[in-house]
DRENBAVEX-51422 format. One record per residue: x, y, z of N, C-alpha, C in turn; residue number from 1. Coordinates in nm, 2 decimals, padded with zeros to 4 digits. Atoms other than C-alpha are relative to their C-alpha. Last residue first. Layout:
<nodes>
((X, Y, Z), (X, Y, Z), (X, Y, Z), NUM)
...
</nodes>
This chain:
<nodes>
((00.12, -00.05, -00.06), (19.36, -07.46, 08.93), (00.03, 00.11, 00.10), 116)
((-00.01, -00.03, -00.15), (19.63, -07.52, 08.69), (-00.13, 00.05, 00.06), 115)
((00.07, 00.11, -00.08), (19.51, -07.65, 08.35), (00.02, 00.01, 00.15), 114)
((00.15, -00.02, 00.02), (19.59, -07.32, 08.17), (-00.07, -00.11, 00.09), 113)
((00.04, -00.12, -00.07), (19.95, -07.32, 08.31), (-00.16, 00.02, -00.01), 112)
((-00.01, 00.02, -00.14), (20.02, -07.68, 08.21), (-00.06, 00.12, 00.08), 111)
((00.10, 00.09, -00.04), (19.88, -07.63, 07.86), (00.01, -00.02, 00.15), 110)
((00.13, -00.06, 00.01), (20.09, -07.32, 07.81), (-00.11, -00.09, 00.05), 109)
((00.01, -00.10, -00.11), (20.40, -07.48, 07.95), (-00.14, 00.06, -00.01), 108)
((00.01, 00.07, -00.13), (20.36, -07.79, 07.72), (-00.02, 00.10, 00.12), 107)
((00.13, 00.06, 00.00), (20.30, -07.57, 07.41), (-00.03, -00.07, 00.14), 106)
((00.10, -00.10, -00.02), (20.61, -07.36, 07.50), (-00.14, -00.05, 00.00), 105)
((-00.01, -00.05, -00.14), (20.83, -07.66, 07.54), (-00.10, 00.10, 00.03), 104)
((00.06, 00.11, -00.08), (20.71, -07.81, 07.21), (00.00, 00.04, 00.15), 103)
((00.15, 00.01, 00.01), (20.76, -07.47, 07.03), (-00.06, -00.11, 00.09), 102)
((00.06, -00.04, -00.12), (21.12, -07.40, 07.15), (-00.15, -00.03, 00.00), 101)
((-00.06, 00.06, -00.12), (21.32, -07.58, 06.89), (-00.07, 00.03, 00.13), 100)
((00.03, 00.15, 00.01), (21.08, -07.50, 06.60), (00.06, -00.06, 00.13), 99)
((00.14, 00.02, -00.03), (21.09, -07.13, 06.70), (-00.03, -00.15, 00.01), 98)
((00.02, -00.03, -00.14), (21.47, -07.12, 06.71), (-00.15, -00.03, 00.05), 97)
((-00.07, 00.11, -00.08), (21.50, -07.29, 06.38), (-00.03, 00.02, 00.15), 96)
((00.08, 00.12, 00.00), (21.24, -07.06, 06.23), (00.06, -00.11, 00.07), 95)
((00.12, -00.02, -00.07), (21.43, -06.75, 06.34), (-00.09, -00.13, 00.01), 94)
((-00.02, 00.00, -00.15), (21.77, -06.87, 06.24), (-00.12, 00.02, 00.08), 93)
((00.08, 00.09, -00.08), (21.65, -06.97, 05.89), (00.02, 00.00, 00.15), 92)
((00.13, 00.04, 00.05), (21.91, -06.80, 05.68), (-00.06, -00.11, 00.09), 91)
((00.08, 00.03, -00.11), (22.20, -06.67, 05.89), (-00.14, -00.05, -00.04), 90)
((-00.06, 00.08, -00.11), (22.49, -06.67, 05.65), (-00.10, -00.05, 00.10), 89)
((00.07, 00.13, -00.01), (22.31, -06.57, 05.33), (00.05, -00.08, 00.12), 88)
((-00.01, 00.07, -00.12), (22.40, -06.20, 05.31), (-00.08, -00.13, 00.00), 87)
((-00.13, -00.02, -00.05), (22.47, -06.01, 04.99), (00.02, -00.08, 00.13), 86)
((-00.10, 00.02, 00.11), (22.18, -06.10, 04.77), (00.14, 00.00, 00.06), 85)
((00.00, -00.11, 00.10), (21.96, -06.12, 05.08), (00.11, -00.04, -00.10), 84)
((-00.11, -00.03, 00.09), (21.87, -06.40, 05.32), (-00.02, 00.12, -00.09), 83)
((00.02, 00.05, 00.14), (21.54, -06.52, 05.45), (00.12, 00.01, -00.09), 82)
((00.07, 00.12, 00.00), (21.59, -06.49, 05.83), (-00.01, -00.06, -00.14), 81)
((-00.07, 00.11, -00.06), (21.87, -06.24, 05.82), (-00.07, -00.13, 00.00), 80)
((-00.12, 00.03, 00.09), (21.70, -06.02, 05.56), (00.08, -00.11, 00.07), 79)
((00.05, 00.08, 00.11), (21.38, -06.03, 05.77), (00.11, -00.05, -00.09), 78)
((00.05, 00.13, -00.06), (21.55, -05.91, 06.08), (-00.05, -00.09, -00.11), 77)
((-00.12, 00.09, -00.02), (21.74, -05.65, 05.88), (-00.04, -00.13, 00.06), 76)
((-00.02, 00.08, 00.12), (21.41, -05.50, 05.77), (00.11, -00.10, 00.01), 75)
((-00.07, -00.06, 00.11), (21.35, -05.38, 06.12), (00.01, -00.10, -00.12), 74)
((00.06, -00.13, 00.04), (21.12, -05.42, 06.42), (00.08, 00.06, -00.12), 73)
((-00.10, -00.10, -00.01), (21.15, -05.78, 06.53), (-00.05, 00.13, -00.06), 72)
((-00.05, -00.08, 00.11), (20.86, -06.00, 06.60), (00.11, 00.09, 00.03), 71)
((-00.14, -00.04, -00.03), (20.72, -06.27, 06.82), (00.05, 00.07, -00.12), 70)
((-00.08, -00.04, 00.11), (20.34, -06.30, 06.81), (00.14, 00.04, 00.05), 69)
((-00.10, -00.10, -00.02), (20.10, -06.46, 07.05), (00.09, 00.01, -00.13), 68)
((-00.12, 00.05, 00.04), (19.76, -06.62, 07.03), (00.11, 00.09, 00.04), 67)
((-00.11, -00.05, -00.06), (19.40, -06.57, 07.13), (00.13, -00.07, -00.04), 66)
((-00.06, 00.09, -00.10), (19.14, -06.68, 06.88), (00.12, 00.08, 00.06), 65)
((00.09, 00.02, -00.12), (18.90, -06.44, 06.70), (00.07, -00.09, 00.11), 64)
((00.13, 00.06, 00.05), (19.08, -06.47, 06.36), (-00.09, -00.04, 00.12), 63)
((-00.01, 00.04, 00.14), (19.41, -06.40, 06.53), (-00.13, -00.07, -00.04), 62)
((00.10, 00.09, 00.06), (19.37, -06.22, 06.86), (00.03, -00.02, -00.14), 61)
((00.10, -00.07, 00.08), (19.68, -06.07, 07.04), (-00.10, -00.11, -00.05), 60)
((00.11, 00.08, 00.00), (19.95, -06.14, 07.29), (-00.11, 00.07, -00.07), 59)
((00.12, -00.07, -00.02), (20.27, -05.96, 07.20), (-00.11, -00.11, 00.00), 58)
((00.11, 00.09, 00.01), (20.63, -06.06, 07.21), (-00.13, 00.08, 00.03), 57)
((00.11, -00.03, -00.09), (20.92, -05.83, 07.12), (-00.10, -00.11, -00.01), 56)
((00.11, 00.09, 00.01), (21.26, -05.90, 06.97), (-00.10, 00.02, 00.11), 55)
((00.11, -00.05, 00.07), (21.48, -05.59, 06.94), (-00.12, -00.09, 00.00), 54)
((00.08, -00.09, -00.08), (21.75, -05.65, 07.20), (-00.14, 00.04, -00.06), 53)
((00.05, 00.07, -00.12), (21.90, -05.95, 07.04), (-00.09, 00.08, 00.08), 52)
((00.12, 00.08, 00.04), (21.92, -05.76, 06.71), (-00.05, -00.08, 00.12), 51)
((00.12, -00.07, 00.00), (22.14, -05.49, 06.87), (-00.12, -00.09, -00.03), 50)
((00.08, 00.04, -00.12), (22.42, -05.73, 06.97), (-00.14, 00.07, 00.00), 49)
((-00.01, -00.10, -00.10), (22.66, -05.56, 06.73), (-00.07, -00.03, 00.13), 48)
((-00.11, -00.09, 00.06), (22.73, -05.85, 06.50), (00.02, 00.11, 00.10), 47)
((-00.06, -00.11, -00.08), (22.55, -06.13, 06.68), (00.11, 00.07, -00.08), 46)
((-00.14, -00.03, 00.04), (22.31, -06.34, 06.48), (00.05, 00.11, 00.09), 45)
((-00.02, -00.11, 00.09), (21.99, -06.44, 06.68), (00.15, 00.02, -00.03), 44)
((-00.04, 00.05, 00.14), (21.97, -06.79, 06.82), (00.02, 00.11, -00.09), 43)
((-00.12, 00.08, -00.01), (21.96, -06.69, 07.19), (00.05, -00.04, -00.14), 42)
((-00.11, -00.09, -00.05), (21.71, -06.41, 07.12), (00.13, -00.08, 00.00), 41)
((-00.03, -00.08, 00.11), (21.49, -06.65, 06.92), (00.12, 00.10, 00.03), 40)
((-00.07, 00.09, 00.10), (21.50, -06.90, 07.20), (00.04, 00.08, -00.12), 39)
((-00.13, 00.02, -00.05), (21.41, -06.62, 07.45), (00.08, -00.09, -00.09), 38)
((-00.08, -00.13, 00.02), (21.12, -06.51, 07.24), (00.14, -00.02, 00.04), 37)
((-00.03, -00.01, 00.15), (20.99, -06.87, 07.22), (00.08, 00.12, -00.02), 36)
((-00.09, 00.11, 00.03), (21.01, -06.91, 07.60), (00.04, 00.00, -00.15), 35)
((-00.13, -00.03, -00.05), (20.86, -06.57, 07.65), (00.10, -00.11, -00.02), 34)
((-00.06, -00.10, 00.09), (20.57, -06.65, 07.43), (00.14, 00.03, 00.04), 33)
((-00.04, 00.07, 00.12), (20.48, -06.95, 07.64), (00.08, 00.08, -00.10), 32)
((-00.11, 00.08, -00.05), (20.48, -06.74, 07.96), (00.05, -00.08, -00.12), 31)
((-00.11, -00.08, -00.03), (20.26, -06.48, 07.79), (00.13, -00.08, 00.04), 30)
((-00.06, -00.03, 00.13), (20.03, -06.74, 07.65), (00.12, 00.09, 00.02), 29)
((-00.07, 00.12, 00.04), (19.97, -06.87, 08.01), (00.07, 00.02, -00.14), 28)
((-00.12, 00.03, -00.09), (19.90, -06.52, 08.14), (00.08, -00.12, -00.05), 27)
((-00.10, -00.10, 00.04), (19.67, -06.44, 07.84), (00.13, -00.02, 00.08), 26)
((-00.05, 00.03, 00.14), (19.47, -06.75, 07.89), (00.12, 00.08, -00.03), 25)
((-00.08, 00.12, -00.03), (19.43, -06.68, 08.27), (00.06, -00.04, -00.14), 24)
((-00.11, -00.04, -00.08), (19.31, -06.32, 08.19), (00.10, -00.12, 00.02), 23)
((-00.10, -00.06, 00.09), (19.09, -06.44, 07.91), (00.12, 00.04, 00.08), 22)
((00.00, -00.14, 00.03), (18.91, -06.65, 08.17), (00.10, 00.04, -00.10), 21)
((-00.11, -00.07, -00.06), (18.88, -07.02, 08.13), (00.00, 00.14, -00.03), 20)
((00.06, -00.11, -00.08), (18.57, -07.22, 08.05), (00.11, 00.07, 00.08), 19)
((00.01, 00.02, -00.14), (18.74, -07.43, 07.79), (-00.06, 00.12, 00.07), 18)
((00.11, 00.09, -00.03), (18.66, -07.42, 07.42), (-00.02, -00.01, 00.15), 17)
((00.13, -00.07, 00.02), (18.87, -07.11, 07.36), (-00.11, -00.09, 00.04), 16)
((00.01, -00.12, -00.09), (19.18, -07.26, 07.52), (-00.14, 00.07, -00.01), 15)
((00.03, 00.05, -00.13), (19.12, -07.59, 07.34), (-00.02, 00.11, 00.11), 14)
((00.14, 00.04, 00.01), (19.12, -07.41, 07.01), (-00.05, -00.05, 00.14), 13)
((00.08, -00.12, 00.00), (19.44, -07.23, 07.10), (-00.15, -00.04, -00.01), 12)
((00.00, -00.06, -00.14), (19.61, -07.56, 07.21), (-00.09, 00.12, 00.00), 11)
((00.08, 00.09, -00.09), (19.50, -07.73, 06.89), (-00.01, 00.06, 00.14), 10)
((00.14, -00.02, 00.03), (19.62, -07.43, 06.68), (-00.09, -00.09, 00.09), 9)
((00.05, -00.12, -00.08), (19.96, -07.44, 06.86), (-00.15, 00.01, -00.03), 8)
((00.02, 00.04, -00.14), (20.03, -07.79, 06.73), (-00.06, 00.11, 00.08), 7)
((00.10, 00.10, -00.01), (20.17, -07.68, 06.39), (00.00, -00.04, 00.15), 6)
((-00.05, 00.12, -00.06), (20.37, -07.36, 06.41), (-00.12, -00.10, 00.01), 5)
((00.10, 00.07, -00.08), (20.29, -07.08, 06.17), (00.05, -00.13, 00.05), 4)
((-00.02, 00.14, 00.01), (20.57, -06.85, 06.07), (-00.11, -00.07, 00.08), 3)
((00.09, 00.09, -00.06), (20.50, -06.49, 05.99), (00.03, -00.14, -00.02), 2)
((-00.05, 00.13, 00.02), (20.75, -06.21, 05.91), (-00.10, -00.09, 00.08), 1)
</nodes>
């Protein structure tokens, strides 16, 4: 499941243009990813509580640029985000959570990268 957030690409380009070590970039991205991951966890549907435990964040390169990915590990995660023929209750929970947390994550990443 991939959702692209507008605004992050500017931050990622600025990270690559700056003379900042990969270690510092990764640390800042890790903190930003944690904010987004926590928002997804808080917004996840609760039937058994297992879905809340499955969300993972990972720092990785996308087309040569550092970024982060938040993902679940089952088909149920995708069915809850996009709906299925039998379940349409939670459509969009993931994207709503990401949208709500993205501004805060971008600000935190920028703040952490610009720290001396």
